[in-house]
C-alpha positions in Angstrom: 0.0 0.0 0.0 1.5 3.3 -1.1 1.2 6.4 1.1 0.1 9.6 -0.6 2.8 12.2 -0.5 2.0 15.5 1.3 1.8 18.6 -0.7 3.0 20.6 2.3 6.1 18.3 2.6 6.9 18.7 -1.1 6.4 22.5 -0.9 8.7 22.7 2.1 11.4 20.8 0.2 11.0 23.0 -2.9 11.2 26.0 -0.6 14.3 24.6 1.1 16.0 24.2 -2.3 15.0 27.7 -3.3 16.3 29.2 -0.1 19.6 27.3 -0.6 19.9 28.9 -4.0 19.2 32.3 -2.6 21.6 31.9 0.3 24.3 30.7 -2.1 23.8 33.7 -4.3 23.9 36.0 -1.3 27.1 34.3 -0.1 28.6 34.9 -3.6 27.6 38.6 -3.5 29.2 39.0 0.0 32.3 37.3 -1.3 32.6 39.6 -4.3 32.0 42.7 -2.2 34.7 41.5 0.3 37.2 40.9 -2.6 36.5 44.1 -4.5 36.2 46.5 -1.5 37.9 45.0 1.6 37.0 48.1 3.7 33.3 47.7 3.2 33.0 45.2 6.1 34.3 46.3 9.4 34.4 44.1 12.5 33.4 46.0 15.6 34.9 43.7 18.2 37.7 41.2 18.4 36.3 37.7 17.9 38.1 34.3 17.9 37.3 33.5 14.3 38.1 37.0 12.9 40.0 36.6 9.6 41.1 39.0 6.9 38.2 40.3 4.9 39.8 39.0 1.7 40.0 35.5 3.1 36.3 35.7 4.1 35.6 36.9 0.6 37.0 33.7 -0.9 35.3 31.5 1.6 31.9 33.1 0.8 32.4 33.1 -2.9 33.3 29.4 -3.1 30.9 28.3 -0.4 28.1 30.3 -2.0 28.6 28.7 -5.4 28.5 25.2 -3.9 25.4 26.0 -1.8 23.5 27.3 -4.8 24.5 24.3 -6.9 23.4 22.0 -4.1 20.1 23.8 -3.9 19.5 23.0 -7.6 20.2 19.4 -7.1 17.7 19.2 -4.1 14.9 19.5 -6.6 15.8 16.0 -8.0 14.9 14.5 -4.6 17.8 12.1 -4.7 19.2 11.0 -1.4 22.8 12.1 -2.3 21.4 15.6 -3.2 19.6 15.9 0.1 22.7 14.7 1.9 24.9 17.3 0.2 22.2 19.9 0.8 22.2 19.2 4.5 26.0 19.3 4.6 26.2 22.5 2.7 23.5 24.1 4.9 25.6 23.2 8.0 28.7 24.7 6.4 26.8 27.8 5.5 25.5 28.2 9.0 29.0 27.7 10.4 30.4 30.3 8.0 27.6 32.7 8.9 28.3 32.2 12.6 32.0 33.1 12.0 30.8 36.1 9.9 28.9 37.6 12.8 31.5 40.3 13.6 31.1 41.7 10.0 27.3 41.5 9.4 25.5 40.3 12.5 21.9 40.7 11.6 22.3 39.1 8.2 24.4 36.3 9.6 21.7 35.4 12.1 19.0 35.4 9.4 21.1 33.1 7.3 21.7 30.8 10.2 17.9 30.6 10.9 17.3 29.8 7.2 20.0 27.2 7.2 18.3 25.5 10.2 15.0 25.5 8.3 16.7 24.0 5.3 18.3 21.2 7.4 14.9 20.4 9.0 13.0 20.4 5.7 15.5 18.2 3.9 15.8 15.7 6.7 12.1 15.6 7.7 10.4 15.9 4.3 13.0 15.6 1.6 12.2 12.1 0.4 8.7 13.0 -0.6 9.7 15.2 -3.5 11.2 12.1 -5.3 8.1 9.9 -4.8 5.9 9.4 -7.8 2.5 11.0 -7.7 
């Protein structure tokens, strides 16, 4: 007996993939800004993970491209794509946590969205691949 897939679960998975693409593109934009104008971001306090802005630029640029690519693959519903999606959302959240001294509000928003992506892909991700 086949269970009917939930439209809400599929919608959450599609939303998670879309959010991953958006977060990835935003990471890329942050990386480009940090590489082009390294005085744009200024850290207010000394933090343990404070790096050179140019280094953070490369981290965000590369991470963002991979997160956005993983977001596209989430739409396939394949187990490997969801696994990579969760891993990339974790890495995005960690990078955003380390980015707190430079852009605190945006970093917290990205962390919250990454938590949602992880939840959606682990709780409802398999339903996007099931036949109607």
